[in-house]
TIBA-24425 format. One record per residue: residue number from 1; x, y, z of N, C-alpha, C in turn. Coordinates in Angstrom, 2 decimals, m for minus. Atoms other than C-alpha are relative to their C-alpha. Layout:
<recs>
{pos NUM&nxx X&nyy Y&nzz Z&caxx X&cayy Y&cazz Z&cxx X&cyy Y&czz Z};
...
</recs>
This chain:
<recs>
{pos 1&nxx m1.68&nyy m1.08&nzz m0.03&caxx m17.45&cayy m4.98&cazz m27.31&cxx m0.61&cyy 0.17&czz 1.69};
{pos 2&nxx 0.23&nyy m0.40&nzz m1.55&caxx m18.17&cayy m4.82&cazz m22.52&cxx 1.61&cyy 0.34&czz 0.14};
{pos 3&nxx m1.20&nyy m0.74&nzz m0.59&caxx m15.40&cayy m2.98&cazz m20.81&cxx m0.48&cyy 0.61&czz 1.94};
{pos 4&nxx 0.84&nyy m0.89&nzz m1.51&caxx m16.04&cayy m1.55&cazz m17.02&cxx 0.91&cyy 0.80&czz 0.35};
{pos 5&nxx m0.72&nyy m2.21&nzz m1.02&caxx m14.20&cayy 1.97&cazz m15.00&cxx m0.75&cyy m0.50&czz 0.84};
{pos 6&nxx 0.07&nyy m1.39&nzz m0.91&caxx m14.79&cayy 3.94&cazz m12.65&cxx m0.69&cyy 1.15&czz m0.39};
{pos 7&nxx 0.44&nyy m1.27&nzz m0.74&caxx m16.47&cayy 7.12&cazz m11.74&cxx 1.04&cyy 0.70&czz 0.48};
{pos 8&nxx m1.25&nyy m0.85&nzz m0.80&caxx m13.21&cayy 9.83&cazz m10.96&cxx m0.51&cyy 1.34&czz m0.47};
{pos 9&nxx 0.52&nyy m2.07&nzz m0.39&caxx m15.11&cayy 13.75&cazz m10.46&cxx m0.27&cyy m0.28&czz m1.57};
{pos 10&nxx 1.18&nyy 0.20&nzz 1.05&caxx m17.55&cayy 12.50&cazz m13.01&cxx 0.35&cyy m0.41&czz m1.29};
{pos 11&nxx m0.14&nyy 0.89&nzz 1.48&caxx m16.04&cayy 10.52&cazz m15.75&cxx 0.23&cyy m0.81&czz 0.24};
{pos 12&nxx 0.02&nyy 1.55&nzz 0.11&caxx m15.97&cayy 7.16&cazz m16.55&cxx 1.51&cyy m0.10&czz m0.17};
{pos 13&nxx m0.98&nyy 0.73&nzz 0.69&caxx m12.67&cayy 5.75&cazz m16.61&cxx 0.38&cyy m1.79&czz m0.22};
{pos 14&nxx 0.30&nyy 1.60&nzz 0.41&caxx m12.02&cayy 2.78&cazz m18.11&cxx 1.53&cyy m1.16&czz 0.64};
{pos 15&nxx m1.75&nyy 0.25&nzz m0.56&caxx m9.61&cayy 0.07&cazz m16.37&cxx 0.72&cyy m0.20&czz m1.73};
{pos 16&nxx m1.66&nyy 0.39&nzz 0.37&caxx m6.43&cayy m1.15&cazz m18.08&cxx 0.22&cyy 1.41&czz m1.33};
{pos 17&nxx m1.07&nyy m1.95&nzz 0.70&caxx m6.03&cayy 2.99&cazz m19.77&cxx m1.01&cyy m0.88&czz m1.51};
{pos 18&nxx 0.17&nyy 0.20&nzz 1.58&caxx m8.58&cayy 1.33&cazz m22.77&cxx m0.11&cyy 1.83&czz m0.25};
{pos 19&nxx 0.48&nyy m1.41&nzz 0.18&caxx m9.03&cayy 4.74&cazz m24.45&cxx m0.36&cyy m0.63&czz m1.95};
{pos 20&nxx 0.63&nyy 0.27&nzz 1.37&caxx m11.48&cayy 5.30&cazz m27.73&cxx 0.08&cyy 1.48&czz m1.04};
{pos 21&nxx 0.52&nyy m0.83&nzz 0.60&caxx m11.40&cayy 7.76&cazz m30.28&cxx m0.73&cyy 1.02&czz m0.16};
{pos 22&nxx 1.37&nyy m1.08&nzz m0.07&caxx m12.95&cayy 11.22&cazz m29.96&cxx m1.30&cyy m0.15&czz m0.82};
{pos 23&nxx 1.48&nyy m0.21&nzz 0.35&caxx m16.58&cayy 11.65&cazz m30.43&cxx m0.73&cyy m1.52&czz m0.37};
{pos 24&nxx 0.19&nyy 1.73&nzz 0.26&caxx m16.59&cayy 7.50&cazz m30.67&cxx m1.12&cyy 0.51&czz 0.82};
{pos 25&nxx 0.87&nyy 0.29&nzz m0.80&caxx m19.95&cayy 7.14&cazz m29.53&cxx m0.25&cyy m1.75&czz 0.94};
{pos 26&nxx 0.30&nyy 1.38&nzz m1.05&caxx m20.78&cayy 4.81&cazz m26.05&cxx m0.66&cyy m0.06&czz 0.82};
{pos 27&nxx 1.03&nyy 0.22&nzz m0.77&caxx m23.35&cayy 3.33&cazz m24.05&cxx 0.43&cyy m0.16&czz 1.41};
{pos 28&nxx m0.23&nyy 1.57&nzz m1.42&caxx m22.84&cayy 2.48&cazz m19.88&cxx m1.33&cyy m0.12&czz 0.57};
{pos 29&nxx 0.73&nyy 0.59&nzz m1.34&caxx m24.72&cayy 1.00&cazz m17.57&cxx 0.65&cyy m0.14&czz 1.09};
{pos 30&nxx m0.91&nyy 0.16&nzz m1.20&caxx m24.49&cayy 1.45&cazz m14.43&cxx m0.64&cyy m1.70&czz 0.68};
{pos 31&nxx m0.15&nyy 1.21&nzz m0.53&caxx m23.90&cayy m1.93&cazz m12.42&cxx m0.45&cyy m0.51&czz 1.44};
{pos 32&nxx 0.57&nyy 0.42&nzz m1.06&caxx m24.96&cayy m1.40&cazz m9.05&cxx m0.89&cyy 1.18&czz 0.34};
{pos 33&nxx 1.16&nyy m1.12&nzz m0.51&caxx m27.73&cayy 0.71&cazz m7.21&cxx 0.50&cyy 1.17&czz 0.16};
{pos 34&nxx m0.80&nyy m0.51&nzz m1.08&caxx m26.59&cayy 3.84&cazz m6.89&cxx m0.06&cyy 0.95&czz 1.41};
{pos 35&nxx 0.16&nyy m0.64&nzz m1.22&caxx m27.78&cayy 4.74&cazz m3.40&cxx 1.07&cyy m1.47&czz 0.53};
{pos 36&nxx m1.45&nyy 0.95&nzz m0.28&caxx m25.25&cayy 1.77&cazz m2.62&cxx 1.65&cyy 0.68&czz m0.24};
{pos 37&nxx m0.96&nyy m0.50&nzz 0.13&caxx m22.39&cayy 3.23&cazz m3.95&cxx 0.71&cyy 1.21&czz 0.92};
{pos 38&nxx m0.55&nyy m0.79&nzz m0.94&caxx m19.79&cayy 4.66&cazz m1.66&cxx 1.14&cyy 1.26&czz m0.64};
{pos 39&nxx m1.61&nyy m0.85&nzz 0.74&caxx m17.36&cayy 7.63&cazz m3.21&cxx 1.36&cyy m0.46&czz 0.42};
{pos 40&nxx m0.84&nyy m0.05&nzz 0.08&caxx m14.37&cayy 7.16&cazz m3.35&cxx 1.51&cyy 0.80&czz 0.92};
{pos 41&nxx m0.45&nyy m0.65&nzz m1.23&caxx m11.79&cayy 7.59&cazz m0.12&cxx 0.86&cyy 1.74&czz m1.16};
{pos 42&nxx m0.40&nyy m0.59&nzz 1.00&caxx m9.68&cayy 9.70&cazz m2.63&cxx m0.21&cyy 0.37&czz m1.51};
{pos 43&nxx 0.28&nyy 0.41&nzz 1.16&caxx m9.85&cayy 10.88&cazz m5.86&cxx 1.33&cyy m0.87&czz m0.88};
{pos 44&nxx m1.00&nyy 0.61&nzz 0.66&caxx m8.45&cayy 8.72&cazz m8.60&cxx 0.98&cyy 0.90&czz m0.76};
{pos 45&nxx m1.18&nyy m0.78&nzz 0.39&caxx m5.13&cayy 9.80&cazz m10.04&cxx 0.81&cyy m0.84&czz m0.67};
{pos 46&nxx m0.20&nyy 0.99&nzz 1.14&caxx m3.89&cayy 7.64&cazz m12.73&cxx 1.74&cyy 0.12&czz 0.04};
{pos 47&nxx m1.43&nyy 0.07&nzz 0.01&caxx m0.13&cayy 8.99&cazz m12.62&cxx 0.56&cyy m0.41&czz 1.38};
{pos 48&nxx m0.39&nyy 1.10&nzz m1.33&caxx m0.05&cayy 7.89&cazz m9.11&cxx m0.33&cyy m1.28&czz 0.13};
{pos 49&nxx 0.33&nyy 1.77&nzz m0.54&caxx m0.91&cayy 4.28&cazz m9.23&cxx 0.67&cyy m0.14&czz m0.97};
{pos 50&nxx m1.25&nyy 0.28&nzz 0.94&caxx 1.30&cayy 4.10&cazz m12.31&cxx 1.15&cyy m0.07&czz 1.07};
{pos 51&nxx m0.54&nyy 0.22&nzz m1.35&caxx 4.16&cayy 5.02&cazz m9.87&cxx m0.40&cyy m0.50&czz 0.77};
{pos 52&nxx 0.11&nyy 1.23&nzz m0.53&caxx 2.80&cayy 2.72&cazz m7.63&cxx 0.82&cyy m1.41&czz m0.53};
{pos 53&nxx m0.28&nyy 1.74&nzz 0.50&caxx 3.29&cayy m0.22&cazz m9.73&cxx 0.89&cyy m0.01&czz m0.39};
{pos 54&nxx m1.78&nyy 0.30&nzz 0.14&caxx 6.61&cayy 0.91&cazz m11.19&cxx 1.09&cyy m0.03&czz 0.89};
{pos 55&nxx m0.28&nyy 0.90&nzz m0.80&caxx 7.68&cayy 0.67&cazz m7.47&cxx 0.21&cyy m1.04&czz 0.42};
{pos 56&nxx m0.28&nyy 1.16&nzz m0.43&caxx 6.83&cayy m2.18&cazz m6.74&cxx 0.71&cyy m0.76&czz m1.19};
{pos 57&nxx m0.57&nyy 0.51&nzz 0.94&caxx 7.72&cayy m3.75&cazz m9.96&cxx 1.38&cyy m0.30&czz 0.25};
{pos 58&nxx m0.81&nyy 0.10&nzz 0.13&caxx 10.74&cayy m2.78&cazz m9.25&cxx 0.81&cyy m0.12&czz 1.53};
{pos 59&nxx m0.07&nyy 0.66&nzz m0.96&caxx 10.89&cayy m3.80&cazz m5.61&cxx 0.37&cyy m1.72&czz m0.04};
{pos 60&nxx 0.29&nyy 1.23&nzz 0.63&caxx 9.97&cayy m7.38&cazz m7.43&cxx 1.55&cyy m0.08&czz m0.80};
{pos 61&nxx m0.76&nyy 0.53&nzz 0.82&caxx 13.05&cayy m6.73&cazz m9.75&cxx 1.10&cyy m0.48&czz 0.64};
{pos 62&nxx m1.38&nyy 0.18&nzz m0.78&caxx 15.41&cayy m6.50&cazz m6.94&cxx m0.12&cyy m1.28&czz 1.15};
{pos 63&nxx 0.45&nyy 0.98&nzz m1.79&caxx 13.96&cayy m9.04&cazz m4.94&cxx 0.27&cyy 0.19&czz 1.30};
{pos 64&nxx 0.55&nyy 0.10&nzz m1.13&caxx 12.34&cayy m7.56&cazz m2.40&cxx m0.74&cyy 0.25&czz 0.33};
{pos 65&nxx 1.75&nyy 0.27&nzz 0.57&caxx 9.19&cayy m9.52&cazz m2.37&cxx m0.07&cyy m1.23&czz 1.43};
{pos 66&nxx 0.46&nyy 0.75&nzz m0.60&caxx 7.78&cayy m12.47&cazz m0.17&cxx m0.51&cyy m0.78&czz m0.22};
{pos 67&nxx 1.26&nyy 0.87&nzz 0.31&caxx 5.97&cayy m15.24&cazz m1.15&cxx m0.94&cyy 0.50&czz 0.85};
{pos 68&nxx 1.75&nyy m0.12&nzz m0.23&caxx 2.26&cayy m14.61&cazz m0.98&cxx m0.22&cyy m0.95&czz 0.71};
{pos 69&nxx 0.40&nyy 1.39&nzz m1.67&caxx 1.79&cayy m18.64&cazz 0.97&cxx 0.56&cyy 0.65&czz 1.42};
{pos 70&nxx 0.53&nyy m0.36&nzz m0.86&caxx 3.62&cayy m16.89&cazz 3.28&cxx m0.43&cyy 1.63&czz 0.79};
{pos 71&nxx 0.74&nyy m1.64&nzz m0.41&caxx 2.56&cayy m13.17&cazz 3.75&cxx m1.89&cyy m1.09&czz 0.18};
{pos 72&nxx 1.18&nyy 0.73&nzz m0.16&caxx m1.09&cayy m15.68&cazz 3.52&cxx m0.30&cyy m0.43&czz 1.40};
{pos 73&nxx 0.01&nyy 0.31&nzz m1.13&caxx m0.14&cayy m17.32&cazz 6.18&cxx 0.05&cyy 0.69&czz 1.36};
{pos 74&nxx m0.28&nyy m0.71&nzz m1.26&caxx 0.68&cayy m14.62&cazz 8.57&cxx m0.71&cyy 0.92&czz 0.46};
{pos 75&nxx 1.49&nyy m0.27&nzz 0.29&caxx m2.64&cayy m13.40&cazz 7.79&cxx m0.92&cyy m0.56&czz 0.74};
{pos 76&nxx 0.80&nyy 0.72&nzz m0.32&caxx m4.62&cayy m16.05&cazz 8.71&cxx 0.49&cyy m0.09&czz 1.20};
{pos 77&nxx 0.00&nyy 0.44&nzz m1.55&caxx m3.02&cayy m16.97&cazz 12.08&cxx m0.46&cyy 1.60&czz 0.82};
{pos 78&nxx 0.34&nyy m1.50&nzz m0.86&caxx m3.41&cayy m12.90&cazz 13.10&cxx m1.54&cyy m0.17&czz 0.50};
{pos 79&nxx 1.25&nyy m0.18&nzz m0.88&caxx m6.50&cayy m13.04&cazz 12.48&cxx m1.39&cyy m1.47&czz m0.03};
{pos 80&nxx 0.86&nyy 0.97&nzz m0.64&caxx m7.71&cayy m16.33&cazz 13.49&cxx m0.58&cyy m0.75&czz m2.02};
{pos 81&nxx 0.45&nyy 0.21&nzz 1.08&caxx m8.59&cayy m17.54&cazz 9.80&cxx 0.60&cyy m1.24&czz 0.07};
{pos 82&nxx m1.23&nyy 1.11&nzz 0.05&caxx m7.60&cayy m21.66&cazz 9.10&cxx 0.43&cyy 0.26&czz m1.20};
{pos 83&nxx m1.07&nyy m0.22&nzz 0.59&caxx m4.91&cayy m21.90&cazz 7.14&cxx m0.14&cyy m1.01&czz m1.36};
{pos 84&nxx 0.87&nyy 0.94&nzz 1.72&caxx m6.35&cayy m25.06&cazz 5.00&cxx m1.15&cyy m0.29&czz m0.12};
{pos 85&nxx 1.15&nyy 0.50&nzz m0.12&caxx m9.92&cayy m26.06&cazz 4.92&cxx m0.43&cyy m0.97&czz 1.03};
{pos 86&nxx 0.94&nyy 1.21&nzz m1.38&caxx m11.55&cayy m28.24&cazz 8.05&cxx 1.37&cyy 0.51&czz 0.82};
{pos 87&nxx m0.94&nyy m0.40&nzz m1.54&caxx m8.49&cayy m26.46&cazz 10.21&cxx m1.26&cyy 0.17&czz 1.29};
</recs>
């Protein structure tokens, strides 16, 4: 089984909140060169991230959303990126 995560405050936090029983033995392999890793902007706060996701979900349920295609088009125009290949 291969899982990925991020180190936060010196602890490996696995993606998707995967948990193992206490005492489970694991092997950790660093994916990047340690000299190339930039520290996170702020410490990882799982509860804060969950709150952000809940708020986003509530916005979507209430219809406070925009089509992704519309947002991407605005970004492309703002940054001078072609809207379609070859444009």
